[in-house]
C-alpha positions, -999 to +999 in steps of 0.1 A: +887+507-002+870+480+018+858+492+052+860+472+084+823+476+090+794+487+068+759+496+078+730+494+054+704+515+071+711+546+092+682+547+117+681+546+155+697+512+159+725+518+135+732+552+151+732+536+186+757+510+174+779+534+156+779+558+185+788+530+209+816+516+188+832+550+183+828+562+219+845+531+231+874+535+206+868+500+191+870+515+156+878+549+141+853+569+119+873+561+088+867+524+094+830+528+090+806+534+061+768+537+062+743+537+034+707+549+033+683+557+004+676+592+017+702+620+023+690+636+055+698+606+077+732+602+060+741+638+063+732+638+100+753+606+106+783+621+087+781+653+107+777+635+140+802+606+136+825+618+108+820+584+090+818+578+053+783+577+039+768+566+006+734+561-010+747+530-027+739+499-007+763+478-028+792+500-018+785+495+019+781+457+013+817+454+003+829+455+039+846+431+062+816+431+085+782+441+070+754+451+093+719+449+079+702+476+099+670+480+079+634+471+090+625+434+086+600+442+058+628+456+037+652+426+041+642+408+009+645+438-014+679+449+001+694+414+000+683+409-036+700+443-044+733+435-027+737+398-029+762+397-057+783+424-041+788+408-007+823+393-007+826+356+002+845+362+034+823+391+046+805+384+079+769+395+075+753+407+108+715+409+109+694+428+134+659+418+123+635+397+145+619+367+128+646+363+101+661+329+108+695+318+096+678+294+071+656+322+057+685+345+054+706+320+035+677+314+012+674+351+006+710+354-004+708+323-026+743+312-015+762+301+016+775+331+035+789+338+070+758+351+089+755+361+125+719+368+136+719+393+164+694+413+185+709+444+202+690+473+218+692+511+218+710+515+252+741+507+230+741+545+225+752+550+261+774+519+261+749+498+281+735+477+253+725+440+256+730+418+225+723+382+217+743+366+189+736+334+170+761+324+143+756+302+112+779+271+108+802+289+084+812+315+109+846+307+126+852+311+163+876+339+155+850+358+134+824+353+160+848+367+187+856+397+165+820+406+160+812+400+197+841+424+207+823+451+187+790+445+205+808+443+239+824+477+231+790+492+238+775+469+264+772+432+270+767+402+247+758+366+249+759+338+224+725+320+224+708+292+204+685+303+177+655+289+196+660+317+222+659+346+198+622+354+200+625+355+238+656+378+234+635+402+213+610+405+242+634+406+271+660+430+258+655+441+222+621+457+228+622+461+266+638+496+268+604+508+257+588+491+287+614+506+310+609+541+295+572+538+302+579+528+338+602+558+343+577+582+327+549+569+350+571+571+381+581+607+372+544+616+366+536+603+401+565+622+416+552+654+399+518+647+415+537+646+448+552+681+442+585+673+426+597+694+396+595+672+364+632+674+356+642+662+390+614+635+388+630+620+357+664+621+373+652+603+405+632+577+386+659+569+360+687+566+386+665+544+408+660+520+378+697+521+369+707+514+405+682+486+408+694+469+376+730+471+388+721+455+421+706+425+402+737+422+380+764+428+406+750+411+437+738+379+420+708+379+443+674+369+431+652+399+422+626+387+447+652+387+475+662+422+466+626+433+466+621+418+500+651+438+513+633+470+505+599+460+519+601+467+556+573+454+578+543+479+578+564+502+557+557+523+526+572+500+500+550+469+508+519+491+503+532+502+469+540+465+460+505+455+471+490+482+449+511+470+419+500+434+425+464+444+427+467+461+393+483+430+378+517+445+373+537+413+367+510+397+347+509+428+324+546+426+318+544+389+310+515+395+287+534+423+269+564+401+264+543+372+252+528+395+226+563+407+216+575+371+211+544+361+190+550+391+168+587+383+164+578+347+154+554+359+127+578+383+110 
């Protein structure tokens, strides 16, 4: 029986998406199938989510929506394997950086409905951020249907394909930067005498609250920063130390490296 959504690949990103979709109630476990070449990941997903699993990629490919959740270097081999089994009306959703719509159509060797996306792992806690870029064959209704799935575990935006490498850097990969920041903040708090468990809680909540202020107030981040920096206060000294160490420049350089890698894949 054709599933509403099939995942080829059952790694971190697929698990984050499946978990988000199910926790929001957008789909039921019986609507989902996932395939993977090795059993341990499949058995773990079946136990955790109660979804159907298979080692046969072609079986998962026969779904209304097909998500290719494998690493970019495996796209060619997987697409060659499943191409003949993907129904004409299936919407193929890709997650791989660097795989343009033109490249993907060439890989399949025929015209298909393809939506190029870039989600991120906070989908697992229903705070994901996803960019979507549809091919010309995708209808507005089909795009809206896929977007509702991504919105079920966070936010989504439709963007031009020219923006996708920037999306990889600013949201796809950026949770790693934020986790580094939280870890460093917690380490410093431990140096100041705070127990580590509490340090992670304080640091993570501060990051969460700051992000919500940007999204919900509509104020420029610089304005919000100035609101915290009282004259001759503690925060302005901390900001000065960050600037001296090239904090903003380091972030920009990291994201530039991320974009360059994405373009080369």
